[in-house]
N, C-alpha and C positions, 0 to 999 in steps of 0.2 A: 399452239393452243387452238387455232382455228381448225386445223386438221382433226384434232381430238374431238372437238364439238361436232363436226360433220360426221365423223366415224361413229360417234355415240348416237347421234340422231338416226343414222342408218341402222345401227344395231338394235334400235328400239322398234323398227318397222315390223309389220306382220311377218315378213319373210324371215327375219331373225328369230322371232318367237316360235315359229311353226316347226322348228327342228327339234324333235324329241331327243332328250339326252341319251336314253337307252338305245334308241334306234341308231343314232350316230355312233355310239360306242360299239355296237354290233357290226357296223359297216367298216370300221377302221381297225379293229383289234385282231391281232394274230391269234391262231389257236395256241393254247397254253404250251404244248410241247415245243413248238417253234420258238416262242418267246424265251422259254427256259434255256433252250439250246443256244440261242444267240447270246444270252447273258453269260452262260458258262464259257462259251468260246472267247468272248471279250475278256472276261476276268482271268481265264487261264492263259490267254494269248496263244491258244493252240486249238485249231479246228479238228485235229486228228486224235484228240485225247480219248481215253477210254470212256469218260463220262458222256461225251458227245455221241459216241457210238452206241452207248447203252440207251440214251434218250431216243435215238432213232429206232433201235430195235424194239424198244417197248412201245413206241408209237405205232409201229407197223403191226405188232402183235395185238394192239388194242384197236386195230382197224382205223388208222389215222384218216382214211378217206371219208370217214363219217363226220369228222370235224368240219365245221362250216368255214369255207374260205371267205375272208373279208372282201367286200365289194371294192373298198377304197383303202387298201393297206397303207399306212404311213408311219414314219418315225419322226420325232421332234428332237432338235438340238437346241438347248437353252444356254445362253451366256448370262449368268446371274449378275455379272459385273457391268453389263451394258446399260447406258443411259441412266435412268432413275432407279436402278436396282429392283426392277419388277420381277426378276427371275424367280425367286422363291414363291411369290404369290401365284405366278403363272404356272409353275410346276405343280402346286397343290391343286389348282383348278383343272389342269390337264389330267391329273390322276382320276378325276371324276368322269372324264370323257374317254379315256383310253387306258390300256394296261400300263403299269409303271415301267415294265421292261422295255417299252417302246419310247421312253422319255429319257434322254441323255443330257445330263448336266456337263457342260464342257470343262468344268474344273475337275471332273472325275473321269469321263470318257471323251477322248479326242476323236474328231471325225475320221482321221486316218485309221484309228483302231477299229471303228465300226466297219469301215470299208475292208480292212485287211482281215478281220476275224468274224465280225457279225454277219456282214453281207456274204462273205465267202462261205460261212456255215449254211446260210440259206441256199446258196448255189450248190453246195455239196449235197444237201438233202434233195434238191431238185434233180441233180445228176443221178442220184440213186433211185429215182422214180417216184418221189413224193410229189403228188399233184398239187397239194396245198402250197408247198414251198415254191414250186415252179410258177404257180399263178401269182403268188405274192411278189416274187422277184420281178415278174413281168409288169405288174401293175403298181409297184411301189412308188410312193411319192415322199419327198423329204420336206420337212418344215424347219427353217432356220429362224430361231427367235433371238434377235440381237440387233446390233447395229451393222453398218456396212462392212466393217472388218470381220465380224462374225460370219456374215453371209459369204464374203469372199473366201474365208477359211474353209467353210463347208464346200463351196463350189470347187475350190482348188483340189480338195481331197477326192471329190467325186470325179473330177477331170482325169484323175489317174486311171479310171476305168477305161477310158478311150485308149490310153497307151497300152494297157494290159489286155485289150480286146475283150473285156467283160461287159458286153452290151446286153440290154440297153442301159444308158445312164439315167437314173431316176430324176425326174424333173423336181425343181425346188420352188416352194412357196415361202413367203416371208411373214413373220410377225414382227413389226418394227419396235425395237426396244432402245435404239440408239439416239443420238442427238440430231444428226442430219438426216439419216435414213434415205439417202438419194437412190440407192438401189431399189428400196421398197417403193419409193414414189414412181420410179421409172416403169415399174411393172404393176402399178395401180394397187398396191397394198397399203397405201396411206403413209403419212409422214410422221406419225407418233402413236404411242400406245393409247388406246381410247379410254375415256373416263369410265364408261360402263363396260369394262373389259370382261367381266364374267359372262355376259350374254354375247359380247362381240367375239370372244374366242371361239365359241361354239359355231357361230356363223362363219368365221374365218376358216376353220377346219373344213366345213362343208364346201366353202368356195375353193379351197385348195384341192379337195377331192374331185371337184367337177370342173375346175377352171381350164381354159384353153392353154395350149403350149406356145411359148415364145422362145427366142434365142438371144444370146448375149455374147458379144466378142470379149475375149480376154487377151491380155497383152503381157508378153514375157519381157522382163527387165534384166539386163546384165550390167553390173557395175564393175569396171576394171580400174583399179587405182594403184598408185605406187605402194609396194609392200613396206611394212614397218610400223603402221599404226592399226590397232584393232578397231573395228567399227562396232559401235553399240547400235545394233540394227533391230528393227521390229520383227515380229514373228513371220511377217510376209516375205522376208528376205532370208536366204540361207547361204552360208559360205560354200563355195564350190571350187573345184580344181581350176587351174589357169585355163581360161576359155578365150580363144581368139575372137577379135572383133570381126565384123563383116569385111571380108577381103576385097569387096568391090569398091570400098571407100578407103583409100590409102591415108595413113596418118602422116601429116607433114612434119611434125615435130619428132625429136628423138624420144624413144621409149625407154623406160627404166629397165634395169637388168631383171628385176623381179617385180611381179604384180600380185595383188590380192584381188580375188573375184568373188562377187556375190550375185545371186540371182533370185528372182521371185516372179510373181504374177500380180497384175492389178486389173480391176474390173471397172472402177469409176474414174480415178484420176491419179496423175503423178504431178507434183508441183515442186518448184524450186524458188527460194527467195523468202520474202518477208512473211507471206502467209504461212509457210512452213515453220518459220521462226516463232510466230505467235502460237501455232499449234503445239510446238515443242514445249514452250513455257506452260501452256494450259495443261498438257498431259502430265507434266511433272508436278504441278500443283494438285491436280486431281488424284494422283497416286500418293502424294504426301499427306493430303487432307481430304480423304474420300467423303467426309461428311458434308463438304461443300457441293458435291456433285449429286444433288438430289433429284434431278430431272432435266429435261431438255431446256426449259426456260432459264433455270439457274446456270446451267452450263453456258448458254449463249451470253448471259450477262457477264460472266467471268471472262469469256472469250473476248467480248468487246473491250473489257478493261485491259486485257493484255495487248490488244491492238493499239491502244493509246500509249501504253507503257513502252512498247517496242519501237515507237517512232513512225508508225503508219501515218498518223495524222499531223503531228506537230513538229517533226524533225526534218529539216531539208536533207535531201539525198547527199549533198556535198559536205555536210558538217562532220562526217565521220567516215573513214574508209569502209567500215563494216556495214554502212547503210547506202553505199554508192550503188548506182544502177548496175544491173546484171551485164550490161554490154561490156563492162571492164573485165569480166572473167569468163564470159560464155560465148561459145560458137554453136550454132544450130545447123545441122545437116538433115535433110529430109528426102524421102521419096514421095513426090506429089501424086495426086490422083491420076491414075492411068499412065504412070511413068515408072520405069524400072531403074532409072539413073538417079544417083545421089546428087543433091544440089544444096549448096550453102545458101542460107537465107539470112538477111540482116536482123540483128536484135535491135528493136527500137530503143533509142537512147533514154527514153523516159521510163522504161519498164523496170519495176523493182520486184516483180513476181511473174514467173512464167508457169502457166498451168496447161497440162496436156489432158484433155477431157475425152472420155469414151461415151458417157451417158448424156442425155439431154437434161440432166439435173445435177446441180452442184450447190453446195452451201445451203442445204435445207430447202431444196426445191426450186432454186433459181436456175435460169437458163442464160448464163453470161454470153454464150455464143450468139444468142438471139435467133428469132425467126426471120431469116434473111430473105429479101425479095429475090425473085428469079434473075432480075437484071444484074443485081449486085453479085450473086453467085457466079453467073456467067462471066462477068467482068474480072473477078478474082480467080477464076478457075476452080471454084468450089462446087460441091454438090450438097444437097440437103442432108443434114446430119441425123443418123439413127444409131441405136445401140448395137446393131448387127450389120453395119455397112462396111466393115473392114477398114475403117478410117478413124484417125484421131484428130481432134481439133486442138490447135495450139493458140492460146491467147495470152495477153499480158495485162497486168494490173499496175497502174502507175503509182498510186499512193492511196491512203485511206479514204480520201474524199472521192476519188475516182471509183474505188472498189465499192463504196457505199452506194453510189449512184447505179453501178452495175448490179449490185445485189437488190436494189429497189426496182430493178428492171426499167429504169428511166432511160438508160443508154446501154449499148452493147460494149463488151470488153474490147481491147485492142486486138483485132484479128491479126495473127501472125502467119499461120499456114494451116493446111489440112493435109494429112500425110498418112501413108500406109506403113512407113517405117521412119524412125527418128534416131539421131545420135546427138547427144549433148557432149561438148568438150569443154572442160573447166580447167582454168589455170589460175593459181592462187594470186600471185602478185602481192598486194598489200593485205589480201584476205588470208586469214589463217584457217577459216572454216566457213562452210555454207550450211544452209538448212534445207532439207528435202523431206517430202512425205509421200507415202503411197496409201491411197484410200483412207486418209485420216490418221495414219500411223507415222509420226515424224521421227527424224533422227538428225544428229549433227554430223555433217560430212567434213572430215579434215581435208584441207587444201595444201597443195605442194607448189612451191615457187618454180621448181626446175622441171617438173614433169606434170603432164595433164592427167586428169581423171575423166573417164568416159562413161556415159550412160547410154545404152542402146535399148530401144524398144521395138519389138516386132510382134506381130499377131500370132497367137497360139492357133495351130491348124484347126483344132476342134472347138466349136462353140459350146458354151454352157447351155443347158436346157432349163428353162424357167416356166413356172406356172404363172399365168397372168391373173390379176385380180378382176376388176370390172371392165 
């Protein structure tokens, strides 16, 4: 709520009022023939169709070079299901500020479809000599309107451009619609959807058009588990063919004859344990009863209720095998700062949740790693944490009271390690399942008594390109 008030006050300043709507629309809107061609390519899922060729030929016959190239071309992806369901209202407002063909509802058009067909159509026109298309492709900026999961989805699809050699990768700005919005906070786009959103959106688009560029590490996750049970995974993970683990670190235990593998990418955090269990219960409730999820504040109240119900606060670790500390099922291996060798590190006996953090923001703007003093960093072999430093911070939460004090930033979390690569090895024992989550998307991970499940995390070679707020 505090973030919304601050953003609203900022939106009412003279700087926000001085942006004429028609002037902004002119600066960000594509020429009509390019908008129509992109829409046709996405709908037909075919860039080489006769209709696309006809649009190009007609544009050249009509002297397309006379069409004015936008100074700050951009497209917007909206997740209408994020946070407080502001998507439809935001979409209506954006139609007043830019062409409808440049606004994509993620329930209709997925980011990879835009990259595969819409952006490729723009590149095709540019390759044929269309100066407008070439300039738009070069200067294009992306807006992701949603929560952290939505932003990560968009960034992941844009990241494929690096693999395909289709450069430059358009930088991405954020309109926060989610509950935590830690990616948005990390790049100064605010922590929540502002109260005076109609005037604030105009100001936000102008800031995305002119904002400086930053970079963000992303991390590849590989899950290798004994075959036999299907995993109900979030959209950020995909099944993949059997993929070997890092051969530099040998597995001590016997491996199963067949394994199932899943892989994906995260930008904010990966976690294992009680916090993921609470998130899992919350997500199921929100999907079953969407009327309860009317905004960030109500979401956080429900989330707090689930924390109590799941035993974060009032149930001792030893009262039930399902609530025992992670030391009973988990081994952690890392490559530390400036070190190429794998090393096993101890799991603190009191820890019930392990979080692997990429951003300096977690749980709606908190910094559980803390702003550590230089003496402490040197003593532990750590370096100052940043979103683009090629390192992950691993910390633990003991129980609800400890987590509450960490989230209130009264104390730091339990520092475990700082690493450039990580492997978790999990063995079931009395546990039949564990809970995990990636960037707020939780799932239930089946456990096996005889064979281990492995989770490996390594940095993606190419960084994501971000637009900074203020």
